[in-house]
C-alpha positions in Angstrom: -11.2 -30.8 5.7 -7.8 -29.2 5.4 -6.7 -30.2 1.8 -3.0 -29.5 2.6 -2.9 -32.3 5.3 -4.7 -34.7 3.0 -2.6 -34.0 0.0 0.6 -34.2 2.1 -0.2 -37.6 3.5 -1.4 -38.9 0.2 1.6 -37.6 -1.7 4.1 -38.9 0.9 2.4 -42.4 0.9 2.3 -42.5 -2.9 6.0 -41.6 -3.2 6.9 -44.3 -0.7 5.0 -46.8 -2.7 6.5 -45.6 -6.0 10.0 -45.6 -4.6 9.5 -49.1 -3.2 8.2 -50.5 -6.5 10.9 -48.7 -8.5 13.5 -50.3 -6.3 12.4 -53.7 -7.3 10.4 -54.5 -4.1 6.8 -55.2 -3.6 4.6 -53.5 -1.0 4.3 -56.8 0.9 8.1 -56.7 1.4 7.6 -53.7 3.7 4.8 -55.2 5.7 5.8 -57.0 8.9 3.3 -57.3 11.7 5.8 -57.8 14.6 7.6 -54.6 13.4 4.3 -52.7 13.4 3.5 -53.9 17.0 7.0 -52.9 18.3 7.3 -49.6 16.6 3.8 -48.1 16.5 2.5 -49.9 19.6 5.7 -49.3 21.6 5.7 -45.5 20.8 2.0 -45.3 21.7 2.6 -47.1 25.0 5.5 -44.9 25.9 3.5 -41.8 25.1 0.5 -43.0 27.1 2.9 -43.4 30.1 4.1 -39.9 29.7 0.7 -38.2 30.1 -2.4 -38.4 32.3 -5.0 -40.7 30.9 -7.3 -37.7 30.2 -4.8 -36.4 27.7 -4.7 -39.7 25.8 -8.5 -39.9 25.8 -8.7 -36.4 24.3 -6.0 -36.9 21.6 -8.7 -37.7 19.0 -10.2 -34.2 19.3 -6.7 -32.7 19.2 -5.8 -34.7 16.1 -9.0 -33.7 14.4 -8.0 -30.1 14.4 -5.0 -30.9 12.2 -7.4 -32.2 9.5 -9.9 -29.3 9.7 -9.8 -25.9 8.1 -10.3 -23.0 10.4 -13.6 -21.2 9.7 -13.0 -17.9 11.4 -13.1 -14.9 9.1 -10.6 -12.3 10.4 -11.6 -9.5 8.0 -15.2 -10.0 8.9 -14.3 -9.8 12.6 -12.5 -6.5 12.1 -15.5 -5.2 10.2 -17.7 -6.2 13.1 -15.4 -4.5 15.7 -15.3 -1.3 13.6 -19.2 -1.2 13.4 -19.3 -1.7 17.2 -16.9 1.3 17.5 -19.1 3.4 15.3 -22.2 2.5 17.4 -20.5 3.1 20.7 -19.4 6.6 19.6 -22.9 7.5 18.4 -25.0 5.9 21.2 -22.7 5.0 24.0 -21.2 1.8 25.2 -24.5 0.6 26.8 -26.0 0.4 23.3 -23.7 -2.6 22.5 -25.5 -4.7 25.1 -28.2 -5.8 22.6 -25.5 -7.0 20.2 -23.5 -9.1 22.5 -25.7 -12.3 22.3 -25.3 -12.2 18.5 -21.6 -12.6 18.6 -20.4 -16.1 17.7 -17.2 -16.0 19.8 -17.5 -16.4 23.6 -14.1 -14.7 24.1 -15.3 -11.6 22.3 -18.7 -11.7 24.1 -16.9 -11.7 27.4 -14.7 -8.7 26.4 -17.6 -6.6 25.2 -19.7 -7.5 28.2 -16.8 -6.3 30.5 -16.7 -3.0 28.6 -20.5 -2.5 28.8 -20.3 -3.2 32.5 -17.8 -0.4 32.9 -14.8 -2.5 33.9 -11.5 -0.6 34.2 -9.6 -0.9 30.8 -6.5 -2.3 32.5 -8.5 -5.0 34.1 -10.3 -5.8 30.8 -6.9 -6.3 29.2 -5.6 -8.4 32.1 -8.6 -10.7 32.0 -8.6 -11.2 28.3 -4.8 -11.7 28.0 -4.8 -14.1 30.9 -7.4 -16.2 28.9 -5.1 -16.0 25.9 -2.2 -17.2 27.9 -4.3 -20.1 29.3 -5.5 -21.0 25.8 -1.9 -21.1 24.5 -0.8 -23.3 27.3 -3.8 -25.6 26.7 -2.9 -25.9 23.0 0.7 -26.6 23.8 -0.3 -29.3 26.2 -2.7 -30.9 23.7 -0.1 -31.2 20.9 2.6 -32.3 23.3 1.1 -35.9 23.0 2.0 -36.1 19.3 5.3 -34.3 19.9 6.3 -37.1 22.4 5.1 -39.8 20.0 7.3 -38.3 17.3 10.3 -38.5 19.7 9.6 -42.1 20.8 8.8 -43.6 17.4 12.4 -43.7 16.0 13.7 -45.1 19.2 11.2 -48.0 19.1 12.1 -48.5 15.5 15.7 -49.0 16.5 14.6 -51.3 19.3 12.7 -53.4 16.9 15.8 -53.6 14.7 17.8 -54.9 17.6 15.2 -57.5 18.4 15.4 -58.6 14.7 19.1 -58.7 14.8 19.1 -60.9 17.9 16.9 -63.4 16.1 19.1 -63.2 13.0 22.3 -63.9 15.0 20.7 -66.9 16.7 20.2 -68.4 13.3 23.7 -67.8 12.0 24.7 -71.4 12.9 22.4 -72.7 10.2 24.7 -71.4 7.5 21.7 -70.4 5.3 22.9 -67.1 3.7 19.4 -66.3 2.2 17.8 -66.7 5.7 20.4 -64.3 7.1 19.6 -61.7 4.4 15.9 -62.1 5.0 16.4 -61.7 8.7 18.4 -58.5 8.2 15.8 -57.0 5.9 13.0 -57.8 8.4 15.0 -56.2 11.2 15.6 -53.0 9.3 11.8 -52.6 8.6 11.2 -51.4 12.1 13.7 -48.5 11.6 11.7 -47.6 8.5 8.5 -47.6 10.4 9.9 -45.4 13.1 11.1 -42.8 10.7 7.8 -42.8 8.8 5.8 -42.4 12.0 7.9 -39.4 13.0 8.5 -37.7 9.7 5.4 -38.3 7.7 2.8 -38.0 10.4 3.6 -37.1 14.0 6.1 -34.2 13.5 4.2 -32.6 10.6 1.0 -32.8 12.6 2.6 -31.1 15.6 3.7 -28.2 13.2 0.1 -28.0 11.8 -1.4 -27.8 15.3 1.1 -25.2 16.3 0.1 -23.1 13.3 -3.6 -23.5 14.1 -2.9 -22.3 17.7 -0.9 -19.3 16.5 -3.8 -18.3 14.1 -6.3 -18.6 16.9 -4.2 -16.6 19.3 -3.9 -13.8 16.7 -7.6 -13.7 16.3 -8.0 -13.4 20.1 -5.4 -10.6 20.2 -7.4 -8.7 17.5 -10.5 -9.1 19.8 -8.5 -7.7 22.7 -7.2 -4.6 20.8 -10.6 -4.0 19.2 -12.5 -4.3 22.5 -10.1 -1.8 24.2 -10.3 0.6 21.3 -14.1 0.5 21.5 -13.9 1.2 25.2 -11.5 4.1 24.8 -13.8 5.7 22.1 -11.2 5.6 19.3 -12.2 6.9 15.9 -13.6 4.0 13.9 -11.2 4.7 11.1 -8.3 4.5 13.6 -9.7 1.2 14.9 -9.9 -0.2 11.4 -6.3 0.8 10.6 -5.0 -0.6 13.9 -6.7 -3.9 13.5 -5.8 -4.2 9.8 -2.2 -4.5 10.8 -2.9 -8.1 11.7 -4.0 -8.9 8.2 -2.0 -10.0 5.2 -1.5 -7.4 2.4 -4.2 -9.1 0.2 -6.7 -9.2 3.1 -5.9 -5.6 4.0 -6.6 -4.5 0.4 -9.9 -6.4 0.4 -10.9 -4.8 3.7 -10.3 -1.3 2.4 -12.3 -2.1 -0.7 -15.2 -3.3 1.4 -15.1 -0.3 3.7 -14.3 2.6 1.3 
C-alpha cells in the first residue's frame, strides 16, 4: 500500500473531525443522508453519464493504483540493460534470445525481441514509442473519470444547498427562528460535502495517478534508450551513463557504487 495516500486521507479526516469538535459541533451535526445522496450520488451519476459504461466498470482497478506502491526497480533495470549490452558486444545480439523470456516486463521483451530479429533501429524506436504514446493516452483516459467527478462534486454540493434553501424558505411562514437556523445549517452541509469530495479525495487521487503514469512512462523510455543502445553496440559504460541520467542523484550514486 502507498503509505502517503493512507496518511493523507487519515490526516485530512482527523483534522476535519478535530476542527468540528473544536468548533463546538458534534460529528452527527455534519451527517445528513439527503445531502450525501445529492452530492456524492449526483456527482457519480453525472460522471457515469460522461463516460462509456466500460470506463465506469473499470474505475475500481484505476483507483486501486492510487493506493499501491510501484514495485519496479529502475536502478535494477539499468543494471540489467547494461549486462545485456555487455553480452551483446561479446557474443552478438542473437545471444540475448535466451534471456528474453526471463524479463519481467512485456514492453522490454518486445523491444529486445525486435532487436534480436534484426529490425531496423528507426522502426524499433517507432514501435516502442508508439506504445508509450498509447499507454499515456490510456492512463489519461482512466484518470479522467475521477477528474470529472472532482469537477462535478462542488456543483452538486451547491445544488443540494439550493434544495435545502428552498425547503427552508417554504417554512419561513411558521416564524420559528430555530427551525430556520437548522434548515440553513442542513442546506450548507451539501456544499461542505462537495468541497470534501473534490479536495480531499478526487483531485488528490487524480494527481497521484498522474504521477504514477509519469513514473511508468519514464521507465518505458529507459527501456527504449537501453534497447537502442544495445542494438547500436554502444560501450556498456556509455550505456550506463546514458541511462543513469534518468535517476535521482541518490539512485545514481548507488548505481555507481554497485557497478564500480
